[in-house]
C-alpha positions as CSV (number, residue, x, y, z in Angstrom):
1,X,-44.5,-27.7,-23.0
2,X,-41.0,-29.1,-23.3
3,X,-37.9,-27.4,-22.6
4,X,-36.1,-28.2,-25.4
5,X,-38.3,-28.2,-27.8
6,X,-40.6,-25.5,-30.2
7,X,-41.0,-22.9,-28.1
8,X,-39.1,-24.1,-24.7
9,X,-36.1,-21.9,-23.1
10,X,-33.3,-24.7,-24.8
11,X,-36.4,-25.1,-28.2
12,X,-35.3,-24.5,-32.4
13,X,-37.9,-21.0,-31.2
14,X,-37.5,-20.5,-27.2
15,X,-40.3,-17.7,-26.4
16,X,-39.1,-16.8,-22.9
17,X,-35.8,-14.6,-22.4
18,X,-33.2,-15.2,-19.4
19,X,-32.2,-12.7,-17.1
20,X,-29.9,-12.0,-14.7
21,X,-29.5,-14.7,-12.1
22,X,-30.8,-17.9,-14.7
23,X,-34.2,-16.3,-14.0
24,X,-36.7,-16.9,-16.7
25,X,-39.1,-15.1,-18.2
26,X,-42.3,-17.1,-20.6
27,X,-45.1,-15.4,-21.8
28,X,-48.2,-17.1,-19.9
29,X,-50.9,-17.2,-22.2
30,X,-53.5,-18.7,-20.2
31,X,-56.8,-16.6,-19.0
32,X,-56.2,-16.3,-14.8
33,X,-58.6,-14.3,-13.2
34,X,-58.3,-13.2,-9.9
35,X,-61.1,-12.7,-7.1
36,X,-61.4,-11.7,-3.9
37,X,-65.2,-10.8,-2.8
38,X,-66.5,-11.4,-5.7
39,X,-65.3,-8.8,-7.6
40,X,-62.7,-9.3,-10.2
41,X,-59.1,-8.2,-9.4
42,X,-57.5,-9.3,-12.6
43,X,-58.2,-11.0,-16.3
44,X,-55.2,-11.5,-18.7
45,X,-53.9,-13.9,-20.9
46,X,-50.9,-12.0,-21.0
47,X,-48.7,-12.7,-17.8
48,X,-45.6,-13.2,-18.0
49,X,-44.2,-16.2,-15.7
50,X,-41.2,-15.7,-14.0
51,X,-39.0,-19.0,-13.0
52,X,-36.7,-18.0,-9.9
53,X,-34.1,-20.2,-8.8
54,X,-35.6,-21.7,-5.4
55,X,-39.0,-20.4,-5.3
56,X,-42.6,-21.5,-6.9
57,X,-42.9,-19.6,-10.1
58,X,-44.5,-16.2,-10.5
59,X,-47.2,-14.3,-12.8
60,X,-46.6,-10.9,-13.7
61,X,-49.7,-9.5,-15.3
62,X,-49.9,-6.0,-17.5
63,X,-51.7,-2.8,-15.2
64,X,-54.1,-3.0,-18.3
65,X,-55.5,-6.5,-16.8
66,X,-55.7,-5.2,-13.4
67,X,-57.9,-3.0,-11.2
68,X,-55.2,-0.7,-10.6
69,X,-57.8,1.7,-8.9
70,X,-57.9,-0.8,-6.0
71,X,-54.3,-0.6,-5.5
72,X,-52.6,1.9,-3.3
73,X,-48.9,2.3,-2.7
74,X,-47.1,1.0,0.0
75,X,-43.6,0.4,0.7
76,X,-40.6,-0.1,-1.4
77,X,-40.4,-3.9,-1.3
78,X,-37.0,-6.1,-1.5
79,X,-34.3,-5.6,-4.7
80,X,-34.0,-8.5,-7.1
81,X,-30.7,-8.8,-8.6
82,X,-32.8,-10.3,-11.5
83,X,-36.1,-8.2,-11.8
84,X,-34.4,-4.2,-10.1
85,X,-35.8,-2.2,-7.8
86,X,-39.7,-3.7,-6.1
87,X,-42.7,-1.7,-5.1
88,X,-45.1,-3.4,-2.6
89,X,-48.8,-2.5,-3.2
90,X,-51.8,-2.7,-0.9
91,X,-55.0,-3.5,-1.6
92,X,-58.5,-1.6,-0.7
93,X,-61.8,-3.1,-1.3
94,X,-64.3,-1.2,0.1
95,X,-64.1,-1.5,3.4
96,X,-61.4,-4.1,3.5
97,X,-57.7,-3.3,3.4
98,X,-55.5,-6.2,2.7
99,X,-51.8,-4.7,2.9
100,X,-48.9,-6.5,1.1
101,X,-51.5,-7.7,-2.1
102,X,-49.1,-7.1,-4.6
103,X,-45.6,-6.3,-6.0
104,X,-43.9,-4.8,-8.9
105,X,-40.4,-3.9,-10.1
106,X,-41.4,-0.8,-12.6
107,X,-37.4,-0.4,-13.3
108,X,-36.1,-3.5,-14.3
109,X,-32.9,-4.2,-15.9
110,X,-33.0,-4.9,-20.0
111,X,-33.0,-8.5,-19.8
112,X,-36.0,-8.4,-17.6
113,X,-38.1,-5.5,-19.9
114,X,-40.9,-7.9,-20.1
115,X,-41.9,-7.5,-16.6
116,X,-42.3,-3.3,-16.9
117,X,-45.4,-2.5,-16.4
118,X,-46.4,-5.6,-14.4
119,X,-48.2,-6.4,-11.9
120,X,-47.9,-9.7,-9.8
121,X,-50.9,-10.1,-6.9
122,X,-50.2,-12.3,-3.9
123,X,-51.6,-15.6,-4.5
124,X,-53.0,-15.7,-0.7
125,X,-55.3,-12.9,-1.0
126,X,-57.4,-13.5,-3.5
127,X,-60.7,-15.9,-2.0
128,X,-60.4,-17.6,-6.2
129,X,-58.7,-18.0,-8.9
130,X,-59.2,-19.7,-12.3
131,X,-57.3,-20.9,-14.8
132,X,-59.7,-20.5,-18.2
133,X,-62.8,-21.1,-16.2
134,X,-61.1,-24.4,-13.8
135,X,-60.6,-23.4,-10.3
136,X,-57.1,-23.1,-9.8
137,X,-55.4,-24.0,-6.2
138,X,-52.5,-23.9,-4.1
139,X,-49.9,-21.4,-6.7
140,X,-50.2,-20.8,-10.4
141,X,-48.8,-23.8,-12.3
142,X,-46.0,-24.1,-14.2
143,X,-45.8,-25.4,-17.8
144,X,-43.0,-27.1,-17.1
145,X,-44.2,-29.4,-13.6
146,X,-45.1,-33.2,-15.1
147,X,-47.2,-35.3,-12.9
148,X,-48.1,-39.1,-14.3
149,X,-49.4,-41.8,-12.2
150,X,-48.7,-45.2,-13.5
151,X,-49.9,-48.6,-12.6
152,X,-47.1,-50.9,-11.8
153,X,-46.8,-54.4,-10.9
154,X,-43.4,-54.1,-8.8
155,X,-43.6,-55.2,-5.2
156,X,-43.6,-52.3,-2.9
157,X,-43.8,-52.4,1.2
158,X,-43.7,-49.6,3.3
159,X,-42.4,-50.3,6.9
160,X,-41.2,-48.6,10.2
161,X,-39.2,-50.0,12.9
162,X,-39.6,-53.6,11.5
163,X,-43.9,-53.2,11.5
164,X,-45.2,-53.3,7.9
165,X,-47.4,-50.4,7.2
166,X,-48.4,-51.3,3.3
167,X,-47.2,-53.8,0.7
168,X,-48.4,-54.1,-2.6
169,X,-47.9,-55.6,-6.3
170,X,-50.2,-53.1,-7.1
171,X,-49.6,-50.2,-6.3
172,X,-49.8,-46.7,-8.1
173,X,-46.3,-44.8,-8.8
174,X,-46.9,-41.1,-9.0
175,X,-43.5,-39.2,-11.0
176,X,-43.5,-35.7,-10.4
177,X,-40.9,-32.6,-11.1
178,X,-38.6,-32.0,-8.4
179,X,-40.5,-35.1,-6.4
180,X,-38.8,-38.8,-5.0
181,X,-41.5,-40.9,-6.5
182,X,-44.5,-41.3,-4.3
183,X,-46.3,-44.5,-4.1
184,X,-49.8,-44.9,-3.6
185,X,-52.0,-48.0,-1.9
186,X,-55.0,-49.3,-1.9
187,X,-56.6,-49.5,1.4
188,X,-57.0,-52.7,1.7
189,X,-53.2,-53.3,1.5
190,X,-52.4,-51.2,4.5
191,X,-51.4,-53.5,7.0
192,X,-52.3,-51.1,10.0
193,X,-55.1,-48.8,11.3
194,X,-55.3,-45.5,9.7
195,X,-56.6,-42.3,11.9
196,X,-58.1,-39.4,10.3
197,X,-55.8,-35.9,10.4
198,X,-57.5,-31.9,10.4
199,X,-54.8,-31.3,8.7
200,X,-55.2,-30.2,4.7
201,X,-53.6,-29.5,2.3
202,X,-53.2,-28.5,-1.5
203,X,-51.2,-29.0,-4.4
204,X,-51.7,-27.1,-7.9
205,X,-51.4,-30.7,-9.7
206,X,-53.0,-33.2,-7.6
207,X,-55.8,-31.3,-5.7
208,X,-56.7,-31.4,-2.0
209,X,-54.7,-33.7,-0.1
210,X,-56.0,-35.4,3.4
211,X,-53.5,-36.6,5.9
212,X,-53.6,-39.8,8.0
213,X,-51.6,-40.2,11.5
214,X,-50.6,-43.8,12.9
215,X,-49.3,-45.7,15.8
216,X,-45.9,-48.1,15.6
217,X,-46.2,-49.4,18.9
218,X,-46.8,-46.7,21.7
219,X,-45.5,-44.3,18.9
220,X,-47.5,-41.7,17.5
221,X,-46.5,-40.6,13.5
222,X,-48.5,-37.7,12.4
223,X,-49.6,-36.9,9.3
224,X,-47.4,-39.6,8.0
225,X,-49.9,-40.8,5.1
226,X,-51.9,-38.6,3.4
227,X,-55.2,-39.0,0.3
228,X,-56.3,-37.6,-2.4
229,X,-59.5,-37.8,-2.4
230,X,-61.0,-36.3,-5.9
231,X,-57.6,-35.8,-7.7
232,X,-56.8,-33.6,-11.0
233,X,-56.7,-35.5,-14.1
234,X,-53.5,-36.1,-14.1
235,X,-53.0,-37.9,-10.7
236,X,-56.5,-39.5,-11.3
237,X,-55.3,-43.3,-11.1
238,X,-54.5,-42.7,-7.7
239,X,-57.4,-42.3,-5.9
240,X,-58.6,-42.5,-2.3
241,X,-55.3,-44.2,-2.5
242,X,-52.4,-44.1,0.6
243,X,-49.5,-42.6,0.4
244,X,-46.5,-42.4,2.7
245,X,-44.0,-40.2,3.4
246,X,-40.7,-41.7,2.2
247,X,-38.4,-39.6,3.7
248,X,-39.7,-41.3,7.2
249,X,-40.3,-44.5,6.4
250,X,-38.3,-47.8,5.0
251,X,-39.5,-48.4,1.5
252,X,-38.4,-51.7,-0.2
253,X,-39.3,-51.5,-4.2
254,X,-38.8,-55.7,-5.6
255,X,-36.8,-56.3,-2.6
256,X,-34.5,-53.5,-3.2
257,X,-34.2,-51.0,0.3
258,X,-34.8,-47.3,-0.8
259,X,-32.8,-44.5,0.9
260,X,-34.7,-42.4,2.5
261,X,-34.3,-38.7,1.0
262,X,-34.1,-35.2,2.9
263,X,-35.3,-32.5,2.4
264,X,-38.1,-30.9,4.9
265,X,-40.9,-33.8,4.9
266,X,-37.8,-35.6,7.2
267,X,-39.2,-33.4,9.8
268,X,-42.2,-35.1,11.5
269,X,-43.3,-31.0,12.4
270,X,-43.3,-30.3,8.5
271,X,-46.8,-30.0,9.1
272,X,-46.5,-27.4,11.2
273,X,-44.2,-24.8,8.9
274,X,-46.8,-22.2,7.2
275,X,-43.9,-21.9,4.0
276,X,-45.6,-25.4,3.0
277,X,-48.7,-23.4,2.7
278,X,-48.7,-21.8,-1.5
279,X,-48.6,-17.9,-2.0
280,X,-46.9,-15.7,-5.0
C-alpha cells in the first residue's frame, strides 16, 4: 500500500479517515489472532488500525471478534483528544487475571466513529499473535512501513575513538521507514573481537536481533552492535551480518563522515529502557 496511490490516505480512493490531531484510522483486513494460554482471545479480519502521532499503530477489533466474556471492566483510562473517553478492561482466563489487558473508546467523536464498538488488546498480554498464519512479534505491522535491504559497493568504514571496527566495499544497507540507513557487515569485515550479549530485541519487520558488546582500549561498549540470524524476508540480505549503531560510532561512507544522529540509541544505556519493547 502507498500513501499516495489507490486506497492510501492521499490516494484517489482513500479507505481511511482522519480524526482530530492528524490521527489516521485505516481498515486492517489482515487476519489477526491473539492467543493466551492456548485460548484464542481475538480472531478478526475487520480491524481498524489507528495511527497516532508519536506512537506505534494500534489495532481495534470489532467486539464480536473478541472473547468479551473473558473481559472484566476496569477503571476509566486516559481520554484521547482524537478518540474520546476510554474504558480499560482486565482479562480473566480461569484462575489467571491480566490487568489492563484491553482498551476501548465507547463514544468517540464522529470523525473517529470507526472505533466505536471496537476493542484493542494490549500486545504484551497475548502469549502469541499471528498475522494470517505467520507468527507476529513486537507489535502490529504498519502497512506503510518499509524495509529495503540492498547490496552496496560503497566503501563504508565504522570507527570509534580512531579504532576501525569494520570496513567493507560489500556491505548491505537497510533503509527502513523512520530510521537512518543501517549498514550490515559480513563477520569477516569486522576488525575487533565481539562478545555476545544476553540482550535480545524483536522487530515486527526484521525479526529477532541478538547483540554484541566490544571494547575499544579499556572502554567497554555494551550492546553496540547487533545481528539478525534469522531475519524476516524483507531483511533477508542482512542475515548473519553485523550492524553498529550510527548514533554511537563514526561512520564514513565513500570517505565522507556521516553526522551522528540523535535519538534514544545515542544513549549507551538505551537497552535498559523497557519502552523499547513492543506494546499496543
